[in-house]
N, C-alpha and C positions, 0 to 999 in steps of 0.2 A: 931150179928151186923151188918150189910150190910156194907162193905167200899163205899166211895162214889168217885168213879171212874172218876167222870167228871172232864174232863180239863177245868179249868177258864182261861176264856182269862184275862190277865195282860193291863192294859189302861197306856197310855203314854199319855202326855200333851204339848204344847207348849212350856213349859222353858224345859221340860225335853229335849226333838229334841233339841233346838234351845243351851239348854247350851254346843250341842256336839261340839257347835261355838266357848264357853266363850274363853275369853282373859284368865280368872283364869285356869289356868292348873289340878287346885284341880278338881274345876267343870267342865272343859272337861275333864277328865278323867273319874268321877263317872258316868258322863251322856252316855260316849261312851261304858264305862261296863255293863250297864244296857242294851243296845241293843246288845252289843257281848254276853252276857250271853245267851240272850235268843233267838237269829240265827235261833234255830231249832221249833221254840215255835210257839206262836201265840202273836199280840204285838196290839193293837186295837187302835187306834185312833181317835176323832169324828170330824166331820168336820168343826168343831164350829172350834176344836185345831189346825186345818189342816189351818184354814180362822187367825184363830191367827198369828200363823207362818207364813201366805202371809202379813197381814196387818203389821208387824216387817219389812220382809226385804221389804218391797214398800218404807219404809221410806230412807235407804240407799241409796246410789250413782247405777247406772246402771252398774257400773263396777263390783261391791259388789253383785248385785242380778243377775250377768251371772257368777258368782262364787258360788254361795250358789245352785243356782235351780240342774243344774249338780248332785251333793253331794246331795241332796234330791234328785233324780229322780233316784239315784242309789241306794239309800237305800232302798227307795221303791220297786226296785226288785228283790233285793239279799232279802229282809226282805218276799217278796211276794214266 
């Protein structure tokens, strides 16, 4: 029987992505570990989930938004 060598995409959602900024240290570390463990791989996040992140972040103060978006942009650049 031939082995299946296809690489399968792994999916992230808004909760996992935003969890990297959680005040709960265990949650933050677990979410960050998910992405760190997959830096050499491929992670897919739907535009709907990106929109959910934006919707949540837009509910915070402008100062927090200004701190969050460079983090997000950097992660997207590194993951690409």
